[in-house]
N, C-alpha and C positions, 0 to 999 in steps of 0.2 A: 425342358430344355436340360437343366443343369444337375440333374439324377445322376447322371454316369460322370462326372466329374466331380462332384460331393461323395461320391464311390470311392475316386482313387484317391481324394484326400481328405479320406477318415484312413486308406492303408497309407497314405506317404507319413500320417501324423502320428501312427502308430509306432513309424523306427524313429519320431523326433525326441528326443534334440539328435541332429547326425554328427559323426565324427568330425571333427573339422578337418581331417586329410578329405574327408566327401565334399565340405563345406565348401573348401576350396576349390576344389575340377568343377566341381558342377558351377560354380560363381563364375571362376575361365572362360566356360562354356560356354556361359549364358551371355555376358558381358561384350563377348565379341561377336556373337552372333545377333543380340540387339543393338550394340552399336554400329554392325556391318547394314541391317537392314532398313534401320530406319533413316542414317544416312543415306545408302542410299536410294530410298525414296525420296528423297529430297535432292536427289542429280550427283550425290558425288561420286565420283567414279571409281575409287580405291577397291578393288577386288577384297572378298573376303580373308583370303591369305596378304593381299597386301594392308590389311587393318590388322593383321596379328603383328605384323613387323612393324606398324607404327607403335603400337600398343605398347610394342615392346622397347620401343624406343629410336627404330632404325629407320634413317629416311629414304621414299620410295623416289629414285630418279623418273623425272617426267611427270610427274605430279606439286598439282598448287600445294602450297603453302595453306590455305585457306582448309585443303580435303585434310591435311593431317591434324590444324587443330581440329577440325569437325570429330575426328575419331578421336583425341585426346578428351576434348571438352565434354565431350558424352558419356565417356566413361566415367568424367569424374564426376559429372554427375549423376551416374547410377550410384557412385560411391557415394554419394550426398543424402539421396533417397534412403538407404540402405542405414546411413545413420540417423534420418530422421524415423524412419522405422525402430532402432534400437533402442534411441531416445523415447517414443513414442510421444512424439512434438502434434499437436494439434494442427488439421490442416488450417493454414493462412494464406492472404496476398504475399506477406512475406518468405512464405516457404517458394511460394511458384513465381518473385522474381528473383530470389536464388538461385536457383535451378535454371530460369534462364540467363539470370548473366553468366552462370555457366558457362552455358553452351554457345553464347556469341563471344566469351572470352579472347582475344585478342585476334577476333574477325571481325567485330564492330561494338568498340569497349561503350561509344557514345553511347549506342543505344542498347547497351544488356540489362537485362531487369529494368529496363525502364518503356512504360508502358506509351503506343506511338503518340504522334503528336500531327498524324494526317490521314484523312481515309483511303483505305484499301480497297482493291476488290481480290477477291478469291479466283485463282486462274479457274476454267471451268465450272465453277462452281452455281448454281444457281440462285442461290442469293447472297446477298451480299452483308459485309456484317456491322454492327453499329459505328455511328457518329464517333470521332474520337472524343469529343465533349460527353460522351455519355460513360466511357468509361470505366473511371474512377465507381461509378453508380452501377454500373451492369459486373465490376468484378464484383463488390461491397454484395452485391444483390447472391452472386452466386459462389460467395463464401457463408450466408447466413443460410441459401437454401441447404447446404451440405451439413451446417450443422446441425438444423432445426429437423431434416427429412432424408437423408442422405441414408441414416442405419436402418430405415425401412424396407430399403432391396437387399435383392439377394447381392454379393459383393461381384462377381459378374454383371449386373446390371448395373449398379452403384457405380464400376467400374467405366462402362462403356460410357454412361451419362455424363461424366466426369468428363471426359477425353473433349464428347461432342459437342457439352456447351460453352469450353473452353475454345475450340474452333473455333464454332456459332460469334463468339466474341471476339476472339483474335485481336486479343491485344498488343501484341508486339508486333513490329515492322517485319519482323524476319524472324524464325525460330520458333513457329509456334505449334506445327506438327510434331517436332521434336519433343515441345516441353511436351505437349498432349499427350504423349507416348508415355513421357517419362509419368505424368499425373493419373495416368492408367492404371501402370504396375504400381505406382505406390499404392496406390487402393488394394489390387489384389493381392500384391505381397504382404501388406499389413496384415489380413485377412487368412495368411498362411497360402494361397494360390501362389504356381509356379506365375511367371509375367507373361505378360500376352508377346509376340514376335511376331508383329505383322511383318513376312516377307514382302522381297522387293517385290517378286515374282505375283502376290496378290494383290500389286496396286490396284489397279485398276477395279476389280471389285472393292477395291477400301475406299476409295474416291468417291464409289459411286453409293455404296450403302451411307457411308456419311452425309453425303451429299440428300439423299433421302430424307435422314433426319432432320437434318438443318432447314430445310426446304420448305417439306413437308410433313413431318413430326410422325414419319413411320420411322419405328426404333428397332423392326424384326429382325431386318437382313444385319443391320450393324451388329446388334447384342449379338446374333446366333456368327457371325465370323469373328468377334470377340470368344463367345464360347467355343468358337473351333480351335482358335489357337491357344486358348488354353489347356485342352485338350492335348494339342504336339507339346504342349511344355511341359507335359508330365512326362514324356517319352524318355531325357535324361535319365530321370528321376527310377524310372522302369528298370534302364539299363544299370545302372548303377544300384541299387538297390534288391531290384528282381522283386517289385512289387507289379 
């Protein structure tokens, strides 16, 4: 499943380190696409171009303040993920809480970075998240699994499992989807792969594949969906570098 992707990664690695101007250009393109699609999946109504101007500091008339904050916050969370990678920090609950705190900043400060204190349903899902009283244990087990076993998986499979297992726990009252996609891409970027941008147009297939994993333990569709999105993630590099 991953052969073509790994060949592309080898070609990309031959161009590393990339020139700062190329890194900046690719980063701006990625942040815009990733922010737009991740927020749109959750119902944010800003268009791609509206997201672009919001990230440039311009207010879009007729759009809710929350939607502006969602764009700005998501960009800041990407910056934080990039900082984690630069500093080579180990995976931790503290890191996860910090990402979530950035996602909900100025939107729901009371719950930002805090595990939920009530039970919730995932709309449309076949299975329910664990009872809120179990969250501390579930999150500790999640990080323990990561530290003990995650490195045995291919980076794409590992990233997909981090995403799916985190969403299954659903530790926060809101912002779990955005946080899970940031954690997934943290894994991919750590390993030198392009981030996986799940597009809003692919939302239904994404939800269905995730539900199959969480409810029935059927992992193949979601891993393939992530792999396909990573393959798409090489296209900007191919345009800029000619690989």
